[in-house]
C-alpha atoms as one frame of an Amber mdcrd trajectory, in Angstrom:
protein
   0.000   0.000   0.000   1.325   3.414  -0.977   1.014   6.322   1.460  -0.818
   9.391   0.184   0.260  12.413   2.209  -2.147  14.883   0.614  -4.110  15.234
  -2.587  -5.977  17.799  -4.613  -8.696  17.491  -7.257  -8.749  19.914 -10.173
 -11.472  20.136 -12.802 -10.890  21.144 -16.417 -12.738  21.153 -19.719 -11.178
  19.446 -22.734 -10.426  22.162 -25.295 -10.491  21.811 -29.081  -6.783  22.657
 -29.396  -5.929  19.618 -27.243  -7.268  17.153 -29.840  -5.385  15.050 -32.364
  -6.610  14.165 -35.905  -8.687  11.310 -34.409 -10.664  13.888 -32.342  -9.415
  12.613 -28.985  -6.950  14.335 -26.680  -3.433  14.063 -28.130  -1.261  11.934
 -25.830   1.254  14.722 -25.139  -1.412  16.963 -23.648  -1.816  14.651 -20.671
   1.531  15.974 -19.428  -0.040  19.455 -19.517  -2.981  18.168 -17.464  -0.498
  16.673 -14.998   1.139  20.088 -14.662  -2.247  21.681 -13.949  -2.824  19.106
 -11.202   0.714  19.437  -9.838   0.388  23.232  -9.581  -2.916  22.907  -7.699
  -1.366  20.408  -5.283   1.715  22.572  -4.694  -0.557  25.591  -4.110  -2.449
  23.579  -1.498   0.844  22.715   0.210   1.899  26.382   0.069   5.064  25.628
  -1.860   4.382  26.475  -5.503   7.045  27.307  -8.083   7.295  30.923  -6.886
   7.848  29.771  -3.287  10.429  27.243  -4.469  12.520  29.951  -6.119  12.139
  32.247  -3.079  13.556  29.452  -0.925  16.457  28.947  -3.358  15.298  25.764
  -5.063  14.026  24.469  -8.356  12.486  21.032  -8.791  13.128  19.689 -12.287
  11.100  16.700 -13.424  13.341  13.629 -13.568  10.796  10.969 -14.530   7.267
  10.693 -15.928   5.194   7.548 -16.405   1.808   7.540 -18.115  -0.709   4.744
 -18.682  -3.518   5.630 -21.080  -6.681   3.711 -20.184  -9.336   5.428 -22.335
  -9.477   8.692 -24.287 -10.852  12.082 -23.354 -13.036  13.891 -25.897 -13.656
  17.500 -26.882 -15.910  19.376 -24.486 -15.763  16.806 -21.704 -15.609  18.044
 -18.137 -12.751  16.092 -16.648 -10.909  16.058 -13.365  -7.417  15.196 -12.259
  -6.621  13.929  -8.777  -3.013  14.664  -7.825  -1.646  12.803  -4.803   1.677
  13.352  -3.061   3.393   9.971  -2.553   6.910  11.076  -1.502   8.243  14.374
  -0.180  11.339  13.943   1.968  13.946  12.895  -0.602  12.088  13.826  -3.774
   8.629  14.883  -4.893   6.652  11.979  -6.303   3.072  12.615  -7.404   0.456
  10.175  -8.680  -2.190  11.457 -11.073  -5.539   9.955 -11.955  -7.603  11.590
 -14.682 -11.331  10.902 -14.896 -13.847  11.729 -17.618 -17.225  13.321 -16.883
 -18.760   9.858 -16.378 -16.278   9.299 -13.551 -14.344   6.680 -15.532 -10.578
   6.505 -15.112  -8.912   7.619 -18.341  -5.265   7.961 -17.343  -2.876   6.945
 -14.575   0.440   8.743 -14.297   3.305   9.526 -11.986   5.986  12.216 -11.926
   9.200  12.527  -9.936  11.061  15.763  -9.235  14.282  16.346  -7.330  15.548
  19.351  -5.409  18.083  21.560  -7.145  19.874  24.204  -5.088  19.931  27.284
  -7.317  22.787  29.141  -5.574  25.060  26.090  -5.480  23.913  24.885  -8.922
  23.755  21.362  -7.491  21.188  18.621  -7.154  20.299  17.647  -3.614  19.107
  14.278  -2.430  16.771  15.582   0.244  13.994  18.138  -0.082  14.467  21.503
   1.630  13.221  21.779   5.189  10.689  24.479   4.273   8.898  22.091   1.895
   9.035  19.122   4.290   7.658  21.293   7.106   4.745  22.499   4.963   3.820
  18.937   3.980   4.076  17.835   7.613   1.725  20.683   8.593  -0.839  19.483
   5.994  -0.522  15.915   7.295  -1.061  17.069  10.903  -4.088  19.152   9.899
  -5.673  16.194   8.101  -6.441  18.219   4.959
């Protein structure tokens, strides 16, 4: 069983410009949906990309895995559930995208690692400010 430390659900509408010639969402756009979900989750934690830079860190993506289960279609109201799986040594997030019928369409996972901007070096633990904010969310039960 995988621990989920916190999660956030974000709704979106499938736009025409996200479609491929087969009139379903082009596979590459799911990474964009993941980013939308990741930003919402990081906002909830209080450590979004702006806060990362203020604290002296960047978090480049080091790995992405995507499993396409069924397509999304133009005009559908969809939602992405982003769940934080790891946060002390790296940021690992699981994503589940659902269509408007509530059917799972996509499972995905991303991994990011801490990069100290002033030292220009990767770090193998997340900064204390991020860990403390996640721990506060866990304690609050949100």
